[in-house]
C-alpha positions, 0 to 999 in steps of 0.5 A: 500500500505504501509503495502504491501511494508513493507511486501515485505521489511521484506521478502527481508530482511529475505531472505538476512539474510538467504543468508548472514548466508549461507556464513558467518557461514562456515567462522565463523566455520573455524575461531573458529576451527583454534583456537583449538588443535586436541583434542579440535576439537572433544571434544568441541562444533563445533561453540564455542572455545576450552579450550585453544586458539591455533591459533598462534601455529596452524598458525606457524605450517602451515607455518613451516610444511613439510619444509615450503611447504605451503609458496610454495603453497601460492606463486603458488596460487598467480602466478596462480590466480594473473597472470591468472586474470591479463592476462585474464582481459587484453585479455577480455578488448581487445576482448570486445572492438574490438567486440563492436567498430569494424565492421568486417565480422563474428563479431556476430558469434564470439560473439555467440561463446563466449556466448556459451563458457560462458554456458560450465562448466569448468568441461566439458573442463578439460579432453580435456585440459589435453589430449591436454596439454599432447601431448604438454608436458605442464602437470605438469608445471605452464603453464598447469594451467596458460594457461586455467586461461588466458581465460575468456569467461564471462569476454569478454562478460561483457567487450563487453557489457560495452564497447558498453555502455560506450566507446563513438565513438566521443572520439575514433574519437578525438584520431584518429584525434590527430594522436594516433594509435589504440593501444595507443587509447586502452591503454590510453582512452579505458582501463581508461573508462572500469576500473570498468568493468575490476576490476569486471572481475579481481575479478571474475577471481581471485576468480575462479582461487584461488578456482579452484580444478579440473584443478590443480588436473588433470594437476599437479603431483608435490606437489611443483607446487600445489596451496593452494586448492590441497595442503590442500587436500593433508594434509586432506588425511593424517588426518586418520593416522596422526590427527595432520594434522587436525589443519594444514588443518584448519589453512591453510584454514583460511590463504587461505581466507585472500588474497581473503578478502583483495582483496575484501575489496580493490577493492569492491568500483570499483566492485560495481561501475562497476555493477551499471554503467553497469546496468544504462548505459545498 
């Protein structure tokens, strides 16, 4: 029995190692490539450093190129991802709590529709959204990217499950007996109880919006409205005729990873706690 358990432990460890390498090797390559000049990118081994370390120069060029356009792209990504994730998390919390704790006709139908929304890939809705927003005059505006980012079917589903498992009915009744209104109960008691799940939803939504490429590509034509993903693609498209865009693109890619890394480090303990709590109480 011990030998069998040891074999399983080795197999699981080996699988996790392969998965970790799958995610970490590209990050390592980006870090190494960001330290190279245009010449070293093609004359030195891909997974080792070049003859000189040009990281600082490359980063400075990223922020100063094209009249500091990268700063604008970075700010746009913060607006799209940060604002969209915050609103989506709040709406998911409100909707999930309502579906879990209020009895009303059609509740199961609404929840089933939400489950259907989870199964629909975002690529399938991008073109219909573009056609709709074109008629409303919202294309090539911040709202064209922000409004779809404010809706998270997966977040609503997760909040509904979490609220049903963690929000005690007796606590809600106590609040009502004390004279608190439904909104005050939601903001003062429910949101606090659902904090781990909300952080989970926020992180998933933040990463998804930050890395989104297709929707901004369809919605936006003005490069001053681009998020980082679209801006880096615009730089990459120029590398054939201007090789100096190689270090700009790679340096910009490295910088774009840093905000997500900071968010994961700061919020990971809430994220892990939310997943663990949900699995135990569910």
